[in-house]
Phi, psi and omega in degrees: 000129178289157190277157172297142173248107186242129172281147176230114177249099178270157174171178176284320176055067182230065004260172174289143185221177183302328178296315171307312184288326176293319180295314176303320183287314185293317176296322185294315178297307186300327186257358182066046184279155173286321177197165176235128179267134172267124183236098175288138180282150165291308174199130180267142182288342175266003182253098185285326185284154181290140174301144176273341174243152178293160174300330179290317180295325175292324176294317179301313183296318177302314184295320174300321184294322189257002184307323184271001180245108187292349177267355175241149182216173183237134171249136183262009187311311186288319187291317179302314184290321175075189184056195187291137184268120175243136179307322180299321178292315174308309181290326180289320175292324176290327175300321183283334173283322184238074196293335183260007185281153163256122182262141170228116189269121184260125186210166179290149179303321180298320181285326180287339171302332181249030178301333176293341174275354181288165175291127178055060187290333178292327181280328181298324184285347172269350184263334184201157170270130185265131186248114179269125179244127182303140175232151180306132177086359183232142180285150174284154173306146181294150175304140179097002180291149183279003184255150171288148180238129174231126177272117180254163180299138172267109184277339179063030176241141171227161176296330176292319180296318181301312179304314180301314182299315186296315179303326178275353185079014171281156182290146173241006174307138186076350175259338172231153172308145183301322178292334173293314181299320178295316175307310186292315176302314189289337180251015173051044181279155171060027180268346179238189173079178180210151178265354186297000000 
């Protein structure tokens, strides 16, 4: 029996939006993965500002976002561990949960270009195959890169833009899944603060 092929899409997801879901779906299809796990970070080392939603709220929104897609799931492994999230810890914990799985870590091409700056980069590449996804305004990895490359639809939406729109009263329908939009309203998220 062949092992499960699992994609891992980590991030702050503050909030999760349709661009995240499009990337997860495209990579799953392109690489023939069994499923993609969305893994919200407790706290990311490269994000200095405080999250505007709590880790539990971001986890809740991720679960709402993927509920209708049986090929996407959410893992709370980073939030349960707490503290700063490093990819090496995420993949180590997931490998313990899915010991027979083959992992594909999905990230923007701009982030993967700096993989050598991540914690324990030599160990990282033994834990997962890294999948670089093109992002607006960033070049794709060069041919011959050791990482897989998937061209995903460019949605032109970001969590920063969603938060800005919510603060100014602009609509976010079609930028985030409807259940996520309803959750944001119900919990009065992103109405204050600034991303400046």
